[in-house]
N, C-alpha and C positions, 0 to 999 in steps of 0.2 A: 775103883769103888765110886759109886755115884754120891753126890752131895747129900748131906743129912739135913734134917730140919733143925734150925736154930731157934726160931720163934714161931708161934701160931696164934692166930686170932680167929675165933669162931664168928662167922657172919650170919646174916639172915638167910633163910631158905637152905639151911644145911650146907653152907659153903665154908671152906677153910681158906684163910689167907696165910700163906707159908713163906717164911724167910729161910732160905737155904744157906748152908755154910759157904757156898761159892759166891754169895752176894745176890743171887737171883731171887726174885719174888714170884710165887706161883699161887694160883687159885685152884682148889680141888673141890669138886662137887661130890658130896657124900650121899646124895639122894639115891643113887643106885644100890647102896648098901643097906638102906633102911628096912628092907623086908627080909634080910638075910640073917638068920640065926641070932647070934649074940649082938649084932648091930641094931636089931629092932629097938633096943632101949634108946638109941640115939634119936628116935622120933620125938622124944620129949625135948623140947627146945631148951629148957633150963638145964637138963642133963647134958645135951650136946654142947652147950656153952662152957662146960667144965673141961673142955679139951686143954691138954697141956703137953709140953715137950718132955719126953722121957727117952733117954738114950738115943737121941737123934731121930725120933719119930714122934707121931702124935698118939696119945693114949687118953683114956677116960678112967674115972675112979674104979669101975668094976672090971678093969683090965682089958677092955677092948682096945685094940691098936690096929694101925694100918702099916703095912710094910713100907719102910722109908723109900725103897726103890719105886714102888707103885706110886707113892705120893709125888716123887720127882718126875717119873716118866709120864704119868697121866695128868699132871697139873698143867694148866694153861699159864704159861709164864708171861709176865708183864715187865715193862721197863719202869725205872723210876723208884722212888722211895716208897716204903710201905708203912702202914699203920701197925703192922705186926712187929712188936719188939721195940 
C-alpha cells in the first residue's frame, strides 16, 4: 500500500503541499482537475483553501476528494521539512 496523506496545505495557484505518512513531502498540481465535473468548484480559491485530510486523502466540504494513490504517485516530492502540518 502506498503512503497516505497525513497533512495538507492549500497553496497559491491551486497547488497542494502534502505530508505523507512515510515522511515524504509532495506538491500536487490541481489545475488539470479544475474543468472536470465536480472539481470545477475548486476554481474558487476560498473553497480550494478548505482542503483537509480525511481518511488518508485530501477532501473538500462538498465531498470532492482525490485518490490517495494518485496524490502520491503524481506529486512532485521534495526533501526537507514542510509547512504542511
